[in-house]
NUTIZA-750664 format. One record per residue: x negated, y, z negated of N, C-alpha, C in turn. Coordinates in steps of 0.001 Angstrom, whole numbers. Atoms other than C-alpha are relative to their C-alpha. Layout:
BEGIN
+---------+---------+---------+---------+---------+---------+---------+---------+---------+
|     n_X |     n_Y |     n_Z |    ca_X |    ca_Y |    ca_Z |     c_X |     c_Y |     c_Z |
+---------+---------+---------+---------+---------+---------+---------+---------+---------+
|       X |       Y |       Z |       X |       Y |       Z |       X |       Y |       Z |
...
+---------+---------+---------+---------+---------+---------+---------+---------+---------+
END
This chain:
BEGIN
+---------+---------+---------+---------+---------+---------+---------+---------+---------+
|     n_X |     n_Y |     n_Z |    ca_X |    ca_Y |    ca_Z |     c_X |     c_Y |     c_Z |
+---------+---------+---------+---------+---------+---------+---------+---------+---------+
|    -851 |   -1198 |       0 |       0 |       0 |       0 |    -875 |    1231 |       0 |
|     834 |   -1192 |     -44 |   -1658 |    3247 |    1085 |     417 |    1010 |   -1052 |
|    -286 |   -1013 |    1013 |   -1948 |    5968 |   -1492 |     711 |    1200 |     619 |
|    -600 |   -1140 |    -683 |    -862 |    8526 |    1118 |    1342 |    -422 |     597 |
|   -1329 |     354 |    -458 |    2874 |    8166 |    1546 |     585 |    1174 |     767 |
|    -466 |   -1066 |    -859 |    4313 |   10163 |    4421 |    1362 |     536 |    -386 |
|   -1284 |    -615 |     339 |    7277 |   12537 |    4143 |    1201 |    -760 |     567 |
|   -1114 |     758 |    -578 |    9443 |   10390 |    6455 |     353 |   -1188 |    -889 |
|    -230 |    1122 |     904 |    8993 |    7395 |    4150 |     731 |     474 |   -1248 |
|    -646 |    -546 |    1198 |    9922 |    9539 |    1171 |    1457 |     336 |     259 |
|   -1368 |    -392 |    -338 |   13018 |   10859 |    2922 |     902 |   -1223 |     126 |
|    -795 |    1221 |    -191 |   14233 |    7390 |    3947 |     220 |    -710 |   -1333 |
|    -115 |     663 |    1303 |   13507 |    5920 |     500 |     991 |     742 |    -898 |
|    -907 |    -803 |     833 |   15294 |    8795 |   -1263 |    1448 |    -143 |     465 |
|   -1357 |     132 |    -546 |   18304 |    8547 |    1067 |     605 |   -1359 |    -332 |
|    -507 |    1342 |     294 |   18588 |    4789 |     512 |     405 |    -124 |   -1466 |
|    -332 |      54 |    1427 |   18571 |    5242 |   -3276 |    1294 |     763 |    -267 |
|   -1233 |    -773 |     193 |   21253 |    7948 |   -3125 |    1199 |    -780 |     527 |
|   -1105 |     764 |    -575 |   23442 |    5850 |    -804 |     321 |   -1218 |    -860 |
|    -211 |    1187 |     821 |   22944 |    2716 |   -2893 |     648 |     333 |   -1329 |
|    -558 |    -395 |    1294 |   23742 |    4540 |   -6135 |    1448 |     451 |     142 |
|   -1385 |    -398 |    -260 |   26876 |    6119 |   -4661 |     882 |   -1239 |     145 |
|    -769 |    1230 |    -199 |   28074 |    2678 |   -3525 |     152 |    -783 |   -1301 |
|     -78 |     719 |    1267 |   27254 |    1173 |   -6910 |     980 |     674 |    -956 |
|    -966 |    -724 |     844 |   29235 |    3887 |   -8689 |    1428 |    -274 |     463 |
|   -1334 |     214 |    -557 |   32181 |    3244 |   -6355 |     476 |   -1433 |    -200 |
|    -441 |    1403 |     -41 |   32206 |    -569 |   -6196 |    -642 |    -905 |   -1045 |
|     674 |     824 |     995 |   29907 |   -1756 |   -8984 |   -1314 |    -576 |     487 |
|    1246 |     529 |    -561 |   27139 |   -2876 |   -6617 |    -431 |     873 |    1175 |
|     441 |    -809 |   -1132 |   24987 |   -1247 |   -3968 |   -1464 |     360 |     -29 |
|    1400 |    -416 |      63 |   21555 |    -203 |   -5247 |    -921 |   -1089 |     554 |
|     853 |    1078 |    -488 |   19902 |   -3580 |   -4738 |     273 |    -324 |    1450 |
|    -375 |     343 |   -1365 |   21833 |   -4289 |   -1536 |    -618 |     942 |    1026 |
|     485 |    -994 |    -954 |   20774 |   -1064 |     172 |   -1494 |     260 |    -150 |
|    1380 |    -423 |     251 |   17442 |    -249 |   -1471 |   -1006 |   -1124 |     263 |
|     955 |    1091 |    -142 |   15825 |   -3710 |   -1392 |    -500 |    -182 |    1434 |
|     533 |     154 |   -1357 |   15676 |   -4223 |    2403 |    -696 |    1251 |     506 |
|     618 |   -1244 |    -458 |   14835 |    -541 |    2932 |   -1417 |     149 |    -533 |
|    1334 |    -146 |     584 |   11908 |    -419 |     493 |    -915 |   -1151 |     390 |
|     825 |    1121 |    -454 |   10732 |   -3885 |    1559 |    -580 |     281 |    1386 |
|     491 |    -384 |   -1324 |   10442 |   -2580 |    5116 |   -1054 |    1096 |     -92 |
|     900 |   -1153 |     102 |    8701 |     639 |    4019 |   -1284 |    -302 |    -760 |
|    1138 |     205 |     897 |    6385 |    -650 |    1274 |    -556 |   -1418 |      24 |
|     385 |    1404 |      67 |    6141 |   -4385 |    1913 |     898 |    -726 |    -984 |
|    -967 |     738 |     812 |    8144 |   -7171 |     256 |    -291 |     -35 |   -1494 |
|     332 |      87 |    1423 |    6260 |   -7284 |   -3052 |     234 |    1343 |    -693 |
|    -150 |   -1326 |     603 |    5973 |   -3557 |   -3848 |    1409 |     536 |     187 |
|   -1337 |    -491 |    -278 |    9326 |   -2810 |   -2225 |    1039 |    -563 |    -948 |
|    -966 |     629 |     908 |   11273 |   -5306 |   -4322 |    -280 |     413 |   -1441 |
|     330 |    -438 |    1355 |    9393 |   -4314 |   -7501 |     547 |    1396 |    -266 |
|    -532 |   -1350 |     178 |   10304 |    -654 |   -6984 |    1532 |     -35 |       5 |
|   -1451 |     180 |      39 |   13880 |   -1783 |   -6250 |     453 |    -429 |   -1394 |
|    -322 |     451 |    1350 |   13928 |   -3599 |   -9598 |     -46 |    1151 |   -1002 |
|     119 |   -1155 |     894 |   12755 |    -434 |  -11371 |    1176 |     950 |     205 |
|   -1109 |    -909 |    -321 |   15349 |    1691 |   -9585 |    1332 |    -570 |    -483 |
|   -1233 |     642 |     448 |   18116 |    -826 |  -10324 |     164 |      93 |   -1508 |
|     -44 |     -80 |    1453 |   17233 |    -823 |  -14011 |     478 |    1379 |    -460 |
|    -373 |   -1369 |     375 |   17525 |    2956 |  -14234 |    1444 |     307 |     388 |
|   -1356 |    -317 |    -466 |   20697 |    3240 |  -12149 |    1055 |    -747 |    -805 |
|    -972 |     784 |     766 |   22477 |     433 |  -14010 |     183 |     561 |   -1405 |
|     -89 |    -560 |    1352 |   21646 |    1986 |  -17392 |     841 |    1269 |     -11 |
|    -734 |   -1265 |     -43 |   23011 |    5383 |  -16373 |    1473 |    -212 |     361 |
|   -1391 |     252 |    -390 |   26153 |    4033 |  -14666 |     751 |    -703 |   -1130 |
|    -638 |     703 |    1118 |   26846 |    1766 |  -17666 |     570 |     986 |   -1018 |
|    -478 |   -1011 |     953 |   27213 |    4879 |  -19818 |    1355 |     548 |     449 |
|   -1252 |    -574 |    -512 |   29974 |    6225 |  -17544 |    1141 |   -1011 |      17 |
|   -1028 |    1052 |     -83 |   31817 |    2862 |  -17429 |      87 |    -825 |   -1285 |
|     186 |     747 |    1247 |   31180 |    1813 |  -21046 |    1281 |    -670 |    -497 |
|   -1249 |     508 |     573 |   34834 |    1342 |  -22042 |     506 |   -1273 |     679 |
|    -519 |    1142 |    -753 |   35475 |   -1287 |  -19364 |    -953 |   -1191 |      28 |
|     976 |    1095 |     -16 |   32397 |   -3483 |  -20000 |     516 |   -1172 |    -838 |
|    -389 |    1229 |     691 |   33246 |   -7071 |  -20958 |   -1273 |    -626 |    -581 |
|    1252 |     442 |     608 |   30420 |   -7812 |  -23399 |     -29 |   -1510 |    -222 |
|     -46 |    1451 |     174 |   31596 |  -11394 |  -23917 |    -504 |    -702 |    1268 |
|     496 |     571 |   -1255 |   31069 |  -12210 |  -20251 |   -1484 |     284 |     185 |
|    1418 |    -355 |    -123 |   27759 |  -10356 |  -20289 |    -875 |    -967 |    -798 |
|     793 |     886 |     852 |   26506 |  -12523 |  -23159 |     -33 |   -1433 |     531 |
|      20 |    1320 |    -623 |   27466 |  -15672 |  -21230 |    -999 |     -56 |    1156 |
|     859 |     -37 |   -1186 |   25425 |  -14564 |  -18211 |   -1459 |     339 |    -325 |
|    1327 |    -575 |     235 |   22427 |  -12750 |  -19706 |   -1112 |    -999 |    -311 |
|    1119 |     891 |     332 |   20394 |  -15639 |  -21228 |    -559 |    -770 |    1191 |
|     456 |     775 |   -1156 |   20238 |  -17505 |  -17901 |    -779 |     836 |    1009 |
|     733 |    -876 |    -907 |   18819 |  -14470 |  -16117 |   -1500 |    -244 |    -108 |
|    1428 |     249 |     227 |   15418 |  -15129 |  -17676 |    -414 |   -1334 |     615 |
|     288 |    1329 |    -556 |   15575 |  -18792 |  -16640 |    -205 |      82 |    1511 |
|     127 |    -120 |   -1445 |   16107 |  -17855 |  -12990 |   -1114 |     923 |     437 |
|    1006 |    -987 |    -371 |   13598 |  -15012 |  -13045 |   -1395 |    -605 |     160 |
|    1352 |     577 |     -34 |   10523 |  -17188 |  -13662 |    -320 |    -650 |    1348 |
|     315 |     552 |   -1323 |   10725 |  -19315 |  -10462 |      15 |    1061 |    1093 |
|       4 |   -1088 |    -972 |   11569 |  -16130 |   -8549 |   -1343 |     709 |      27 |
|    1308 |    -650 |      89 |    8341 |  -14513 |   -9794 |   -1095 |    -899 |     574 |
|     996 |     932 |    -528 |    6335 |  -17642 |   -8949 |      44 |     -45 |    1523 |
|    -128 |     -36 |   -1460 |    7709 |  -17562 |   -5393 |    -662 |    1242 |     571 |
|     603 |   -1254 |    -460 |    6690 |  -13923 |   -4999 |   -1521 |     -74 |     -52 |
|    1451 |     106 |     144 |    3188 |  -14730 |   -6248 |    -633 |    -971 |     964 |
|     579 |    1059 |    -832 |    2736 |  -17768 |   -3987 |     113 |     268 |    1496 |
|    -256 |    -172 |   -1428 |    4161 |  -16640 |    -637 |    -732 |    1217 |     555 |
|     628 |   -1163 |    -608 |    2393 |  -14332 |    1816 |    1066 |     968 |     508 |
|    -925 |   -1083 |    -355 |    3955 |  -11138 |    3182 |    1038 |    -429 |    1025 |
|    -940 |     371 |   -1058 |    5506 |  -12578 |    6347 |    1032 |    -999 |    -492 |
|    -940 |     981 |     529 |    7036 |  -15534 |    4531 |     995 |     655 |    -950 |
|    -899 |    -706 |     915 |    8453 |  -13227 |    1866 |    1046 |     806 |     778 |
|    -951 |    -757 |    -814 |   10018 |  -11032 |    4550 |    1056 |    -924 |     595 |
|    -951 |     978 |    -530 |   11609 |  -14117 |    6124 |     952 |    -458 |   -1101 |
|    -827 |     457 |    1125 |   12836 |  -15335 |    2715 |    1015 |    1068 |    -395 |
|    -894 |   -1086 |     408 |   14281 |  -11935 |    1770 |    1094 |     225 |    1046 |
|    -971 |    -226 |   -1066 |   15948 |  -11373 |    5156 |    1015 |   -1130 |      98 |
|    -895 |    1152 |    -110 |   17373 |  -14905 |    5329 |     919 |    -111 |   -1213 |
|    -809 |      83 |    1217 |   18562 |  -14832 |    1698 |    1112 |    1039 |      10 |
|   -1010 |   -1054 |     -63 |   20365 |  -11533 |    2202 |    1109 |    -349 |     998 |
|    -991 |     342 |   -1021 |   22058 |  -12637 |    5416 |     818 |   -1225 |    -413 |
|    -682 |    1223 |     400 |   22883 |  -16080 |    4042 |    1057 |     241 |   -1064 |
|    -963 |    -258 |    1075 |   24556 |  -14790 |     903 |    1157 |     861 |     481 |
|   -1079 |    -829 |    -536 |   26519 |  -12158 |    2829 |     970 |    -840 |     830 |
|    -855 |     872 |    -816 |   27802 |  -14748 |    5317 |     817 |    -927 |    -891 |
|    -690 |     927 |     898 |   28658 |  -17130 |    2492 |    1181 |     669 |    -689 |
|   -1074 |    -690 |     726 |   30670 |  -14583 |     528 |    1103 |     474 |     940 |
|    -997 |    -480 |    -955 |   32431 |  -13390 |    3705 |     856 |   -1125 |     576 |
|    -687 |    1066 |    -723 |   33369 |  -16757 |    5219 |     531 |   -1126 |    -881 |
|    -391 |    1135 |     839 |   33676 |  -19213 |    2339 |    1028 |     446 |   -1038 |
|   -1027 |    -291 |    1007 |   36828 |  -19178 |     238 |    -413 |    -660 |   -1318 |
|     493 |     501 |    1274 |   35726 |  -19529 |   -3372 |    1168 |    -517 |    -831 |
|   -1103 |     522 |     825 |   37989 |  -21848 |   -5415 |    -104 |     506 |   -1443 |
|     -32 |    -407 |    1401 |   39037 |  -20857 |   -8938 |    -504 |   -1150 |    -875 |
|     554 |    1017 |     891 |   37042 |  -22733 |  -11600 |     -40 |     552 |   -1419 |
|      70 |    -403 |    1401 |   36828 |  -22687 |  -15390 |   -1220 |    -589 |    -675 |
|    1115 |     549 |     750 |   34397 |  -23626 |  -18124 |   -1198 |     934 |     -41 |
|    1204 |    -821 |     188 |   30909 |  -22372 |  -18918 |    -995 |     -91 |    1154 |
|    1047 |     189 |    -995 |   28993 |  -23736 |  -15945 |     -33 |    1074 |    1094 |
|     122 |   -1072 |    -996 |   29967 |  -20951 |  -13466 |    -904 |    1142 |    -465 |
|     860 |   -1058 |     534 |   28303 |  -18382 |  -15753 |   -1458 |    -440 |      -8 |
|    1365 |     515 |      26 |   25234 |  -20613 |  -16101 |    -620 |      35 |    1393 |
|     495 |      -2 |   -1380 |   24892 |  -21014 |  -12330 |    -213 |    1422 |     495 |
|      94 |   -1385 |    -476 |   25563 |  -17332 |  -11613 |   -1158 |     745 |    -656 |
|    1098 |    -675 |     694 |   23129 |  -16088 |  -14268 |   -1352 |    -453 |     498 |
|    1271 |     537 |    -482 |   20342 |  -18397 |  -13097 |    -273 |     440 |    1436 |
|     165 |    -396 |   -1402 |   20922 |  -17697 |   -9386 |    -250 |    1495 |     121 |
|     188 |   -1442 |     -41 |   21217 |  -13962 |  -10033 |   -1392 |     409 |    -446 |
|    1355 |    -296 |     466 |   17970 |  -13883 |  -12015 |   -1054 |    -335 |    1033 |
|     954 |     414 |   -1044 |   16150 |  -15776 |   -9259 |      34 |     969 |    1179 |
|    -129 |    -865 |   -1171 |   17516 |  -13652 |   -6396 |    -487 |    1412 |    -294 |
|     408 |   -1354 |     336 |   16943 |  -10366 |   -8204 |   -1518 |     120 |     -80 |
|    1453 |     -23 |     118 |   13319 |  -11241 |   -8959 |    -676 |    -207 |    1344 |
|     639 |     342 |   -1268 |   12528 |  -12708 |   -5548 |     287 |    1006 |    1102 |
|    -367 |    -846 |   -1129 |   14455 |  -10429 |   -3199 |     629 |    1333 |    -403 |
|    -521 |   -1283 |     458 |   15837 |   -7584 |   -5364 |    1498 |     159 |     131 |
|   -1454 |     -81 |    -199 |   19496 |   -8431 |   -4718 |     683 |   -1158 |    -711 |
|    -738 |    1034 |     733 |   21723 |  -10321 |   -7180 |    1502 |     136 |     180 |
|   -1426 |    -281 |    -129 |   25087 |   -8842 |   -6195 |     798 |   -1151 |     611 |
|    -796 |    1099 |    -567 |   26200 |  -11757 |   -3945 |     287 |   -1117 |    -997 |
|    -215 |    1053 |    1004 |   25721 |  -14272 |   -6782 |    1064 |     430 |    -993 |
|    -994 |    -505 |     935 |   27760 |  -12068 |   -9093 |    1384 |      78 |     648 |
|   -1269 |     -85 |    -706 |   30449 |  -11591 |   -6441 |     659 |   -1375 |      99 |
|    -524 |    1366 |     -45 |   30833 |  -15362 |   -6015 |     558 |    -396 |   -1365 |
|    -446 |     307 |    1358 |   31113 |  -15719 |   -9797 |    1322 |     697 |    -311 |
|   -1228 |    -759 |     261 |   33770 |  -12994 |   -9973 |    1190 |    -621 |     726 |
|   -1076 |     609 |    -769 |   35811 |  -14642 |   -7220 |     397 |   -1359 |    -586 |
|    -269 |    1338 |     532 |   35488 |  -18097 |   -8789 |     728 |      34 |   -1338 |
|    -605 |     -86 |    1332 |   36643 |  -16900 |  -12214 |    1166 |     976 |     -70 |
|   -1123 |    -936 |     -15 |   39301 |  -14389 |  -11132 |    -249 |    1264 |    -802 |
|     382 |   -1179 |     773 |   37448 |  -11463 |  -12702 |     566 |    1252 |     665 |
|    -595 |   -1194 |    -612 |   39372 |   -8207 |  -12162 |   -1073 |    1048 |     310 |
|    1000 |    -905 |    -554 |   37537 |   -5472 |  -10234 |    -487 |    1047 |   -1003 |
|     386 |   -1086 |     920 |   37560 |   -2767 |  -12948 |   -1017 |    -493 |   -1026 |
|     900 |     564 |     990 |   35940 |   -4949 |  -15601 |   -1277 |    -522 |     655 |
|    1149 |     533 |    -744 |   33660 |   -6606 |  -13025 |   -1007 |    1102 |     329 |
|     883 |   -1098 |    -390 |   32259 |   -3296 |  -11729 |    -733 |     582 |   -1206 |
|     626 |    -562 |    1201 |   31603 |   -2048 |  -15268 |   -1021 |    -957 |    -603 |
|     876 |     980 |     654 |   30063 |   -5264 |  -16634 |   -1226 |    -322 |     837 |
|    1175 |     192 |    -851 |   27744 |   -5556 |  -13632 |   -1152 |     905 |    -423 |
|    1069 |    -958 |     310 |   25826 |   -2558 |  -14962 |    -962 |    -520 |   -1070 |
|     969 |     586 |     936 |   24350 |   -4125 |  -18145 |    -639 |   -1283 |     543 |
|     582 |    1193 |    -621 |   23873 |   -7332 |  -16118 |   -1149 |     401 |     915 |
|    1054 |    -456 |    -906 |   21894 |   -5463 |  -13436 |   -1170 |     623 |    -764 |
|    1087 |    -562 |     826 |   19950 |   -3592 |  -16129 |    -886 |   -1129 |    -532 |
|     754 |    1139 |     545 |   18938 |   -6899 |  -17738 |    -787 |    -698 |    1091 |
|     692 |     649 |   -1116 |   18079 |   -8431 |  -14374 |   -1190 |     820 |     474 |
|    1090 |    -851 |    -471 |   15997 |   -5446 |  -13282 |   -1178 |      12 |    -953 |
|    1070 |     -39 |     998 |   14037 |   -5204 |  -16523 |    -713 |   -1349 |     -95 |
|     589 |    1332 |      80 |   13514 |   -8984 |  -16670 |    -882 |    -277 |    1213 |
|     774 |     222 |   -1221 |   12313 |   -9076 |  -13054 |   -1333 |     734 |     -43 |
|    1246 |    -778 |      86 |    9766 |   -6312 |  -13627 |    -963 |    -643 |    -987 |
|     860 |     586 |    1040 |    8442 |   -7867 |  -16843 |    -568 |   -1345 |     447 |
|     435 |    1326 |    -421 |    8276 |  -11372 |  -15369 |   -1049 |      84 |    1104 |
|     935 |     -69 |   -1131 |    6552 |  -10420 |  -12111 |   -1324 |     662 |    -382 |
|    1239 |    -662 |     440 |    4069 |   -8028 |  -13706 |    -750 |    -902 |    -971 |
|     630 |     873 |     988 |    3416 |  -10449 |  -16583 |    -687 |   -1211 |     610 |
|     583 |    1174 |    -667 |    2746 |  -13393 |  -14262 |    -993 |     378 |    1099 |
|     947 |    -454 |   -1015 |     621 |  -11267 |  -11927 |     512 |    -144 |    1420 |
|    -563 |     191 |   -1341 |    3015 |  -11841 |   -9012 |     181 |    1327 |     731 |
|    -205 |   -1317 |    -601 |    3599 |   -8113 |   -8429 |    -710 |    1036 |    -865 |
|     747 |    -938 |     839 |     855 |   -5935 |   -9923 |     469 |    1439 |     155 |
|    -386 |   -1411 |     -14 |    1658 |   -2352 |  -10846 |    -844 |     787 |     995 |
|     897 |    -705 |    -917 |   -1334 |   -1276 |   -8741 |     501 |     -29 |    1440 |
|    -526 |      87 |   -1354 |     595 |   -2319 |   -5624 |    1078 |    1022 |     298 |
|   -1039 |   -1003 |    -198 |    3208 |     382 |   -6176 |    -578 |    1288 |     589 |
|     464 |   -1301 |    -494 |    2997 |    3780 |   -4456 |    -344 |     915 |   -1168 |
|     378 |    -930 |    1079 |    1696 |    6805 |   -6437 |    1171 |     338 |    -910 |
|   -1014 |    -262 |    1012 |    3571 |    7784 |   -9597 |     963 |    1097 |     434 |
|    -879 |   -1065 |    -483 |    4925 |   10912 |   -7903 |    1088 |    -524 |     918 |
|    -972 |     608 |    -906 |    6619 |    8792 |   -5251 |    1031 |    -790 |    -794 |
|    -911 |     772 |     851 |    8080 |    6466 |   -7875 |     960 |     938 |    -720 |
|    -825 |    -973 |     712 |    9323 |    9477 |   -9850 |    1060 |     618 |     901 |
|    -954 |    -594 |    -933 |   10955 |   10994 |   -6767 |    1115 |    -978 |     332 |
|   -1001 |    1021 |    -323 |   12712 |    7734 |   -5864 |     976 |    -180 |   -1160 |
|    -858 |     206 |    1173 |   14003 |    7219 |   -9405 |     840 |    1240 |    -291 |
|    -737 |   -1242 |     246 |   15041 |   10883 |   -9645 |    1238 |     133 |     874 |
|   -1177 |     -28 |    -872 |   17514 |   10274 |   -6813 |    1202 |    -705 |    -636 |
|   -1076 |     776 |     628 |   19530 |    7979 |   -9102 |    1081 |     887 |    -602 |
|   -1070 |    -842 |     555 |   21348 |   10676 |  -11144 |     730 |     819 |    1053 |
|    -663 |    -719 |   -1091 |   22044 |   12596 |   -7925 |    1055 |    -897 |     646 |
|    -937 |     953 |    -577 |   23641 |    9485 |   -6457 |    1187 |    -274 |    -905 |
|   -1090 |     246 |     952 |   25673 |    8928 |   -9624 |     996 |    1162 |       6 |
|    -886 |   -1170 |     -52 |   27042 |   12485 |   -9532 |     844 |      -5 |    1274 |
|    -728 |      70 |   -1266 |   27956 |   12131 |   -5862 |     993 |   -1167 |     -18 |
|    -860 |    1174 |      70 |   29366 |    8671 |   -6517 |    1239 |     234 |    -833 |
|   -1146 |    -318 |     830 |   31618 |    9999 |   -9251 |    1063 |     759 |     779 |
|    -946 |    -749 |    -829 |   33178 |   12391 |   -6736 |     592 |    -888 |    1100 |
|    -454 |     883 |   -1075 |   33380 |    9788 |   -3967 |     974 |   -1048 |    -528 |
|    -819 |    1075 |     580 |   34947 |    7193 |   -6312 |    1475 |     380 |     -95 |
|   -1400 |    -435 |      91 |   38106 |    9292 |   -6578 |     685 |      39 |    1362 |
|    -551 |    -122 |   -1360 |   38560 |    9321 |   -2790 |    -192 |   -1262 |     850 |
|     323 |    1188 |    -802 |   37093 |    6022 |   -1533 |     207 |   -1244 |    -847 |
|    -259 |    1236 |     740 |   38177 |    2529 |   -2554 |   -1260 |    -841 |    -125 |
|    1127 |     903 |     193 |   35788 |    -114 |   -3844 |    -208 |    -890 |    1222 |
|      94 |     851 |   -1197 |   36575 |   -2216 |    -752 |    -779 |     694 |    1106 |
|     719 |    -763 |   -1020 |   35360 |     518 |    1603 |   -1477 |     111 |    -373 |
|    1391 |     -83 |     455 |   32226 |     963 |    -506 |    -761 |   -1280 |     257 |
|     653 |    1281 |    -243 |   31447 |   -2738 |    -266 |    -276 |    -216 |    1490 |
|     185 |     177 |   -1440 |   31939 |   -2713 |    3504 |   -1173 |     810 |     523 |
|    1146 |    -830 |    -391 |   29484 |     146 |    3936 |   -1300 |    -659 |    -444 |
|    1195 |     670 |     509 |   26968 |   -1710 |    1758 |    -346 |   -1204 |     854 |
|     240 |    1192 |    -824 |   27380 |   -4866 |    3851 |    -619 |     385 |    1337 |
|     553 |    -449 |   -1283 |   26702 |   -2960 |    7092 |   -1461 |     394 |    -158 |
|    1374 |    -475 |     215 |   23579 |   -1300 |    5685 |    -943 |   -1158 |    -288 |
|     882 |    1096 |     366 |   22166 |   -4458 |    4151 |    -184 |    -969 |    1164 |
|     137 |     875 |   -1162 |   22843 |   -6466 |    7321 |   -1043 |     535 |     971 |
|     993 |    -615 |    -883 |   20858 |   -4025 |    9435 |   -1410 |    -150 |    -570 |
|    1313 |     119 |     628 |   18000 |   -4020 |    6949 |    -498 |   -1430 |     -30 |
|     387 |    1406 |      89 |   18003 |   -7800 |    6531 |    -425 |    -548 |    1355 |
|     349 |     463 |   -1349 |   17973 |   -8453 |   10290 |   -1373 |     533 |     414 |
|    1294 |    -600 |    -333 |   15072 |   -6032 |   10757 |   -1132 |    -666 |    -770 |
|    1021 |     625 |     847 |   13145 |   -7546 |    7851 |    -276 |   -1424 |     447 |
|     155 |    1375 |    -465 |   13771 |  -11099 |    9053 |    -756 |     -36 |    1321 |
|     693 |     -51 |   -1287 |   12667 |  -10177 |   12571 |   -1474 |     324 |    -156 |
|    1408 |    -343 |     200 |    9456 |   -8590 |   11313 |    -759 |   -1154 |    -636 |
|     648 |    1157 |     605 |    8702 |  -11614 |    9146 |    -269 |   -1104 |     993 |
|     185 |    1037 |   -1035 |    9229 |  -14039 |   12015 |   -1091 |     422 |     983 |
|    1043 |    -498 |    -892 |    7104 |  -11816 |   14243 |   -1382 |    -122 |    -605 |
|    1284 |     158 |     687 |    4343 |  -11850 |   11630 |    -484 |   -1437 |     -14 |
|     373 |    1409 |       9 |    4405 |  -15630 |   11362 |    -422 |    -472 |    1392 |
|     322 |     397 |   -1375 |    4290 |  -15912 |   15167 |   -1231 |     731 |     535 |
|    1181 |    -752 |    -421 |    1350 |  -13492 |   15316 |     303 |    1120 |     958 |
|    -391 |   -1066 |    -926 |    3339 |  -10924 |   17286 |    -117 |    1366 |    -663 |
|      28 |   -1274 |     733 |    3568 |   -8230 |   14583 |   -1106 |      -5 |   -1043 |
+---------+---------+---------+---------+---------+---------+---------+---------+---------+
END
């Protein structure tokens, strides 16, 4: 990662964080979906996903404050312990795979989960195992590719979780996932802090979060959560296809 980060990169990164935060304020998810493929393309899969994890942690903490009354802490406690379990293999994957393979993994994982949630009808299930599967899968995906929203969406559909409570409770879940991913990857040496861009760039990217939350608060009164999710799907699909193509090109020796 070069120390000299150009203004175009900064503009694109800042715009992706604002858009992702607005969508997350509207629908409960969006930061990881939009920011992960964007920063992975700009900074590389390791540094890009690590900075996504940092941004997600900050945005989730701030949005959780605004949605505090609707958070279902009982569901959160069922999901949270398994996040750590899934995070460790995710960090090991990041440490073992080279850049092109990581780009292929991230792009394919994003597209695969989007197609699955769009085309597969999720049956209603009960018991504790859906939370165990969702927490573990979410921890793995968030650490490896910076996006856990699809795993949480499948869980919500399978358990009949209402949208208001779901959107609010996602925030402490995403905060826990983001913080766990950063600690796990840095602790295991899979994503060293030295690989991140300069502190000024990190500060600028993170500073876009409260701006996005303010804008999202205004947008949320005019745009439905369904529309917000659709916009996120379009953005993440474009980013995932580009990332997957660059990874395949790298493996083939073309890029």
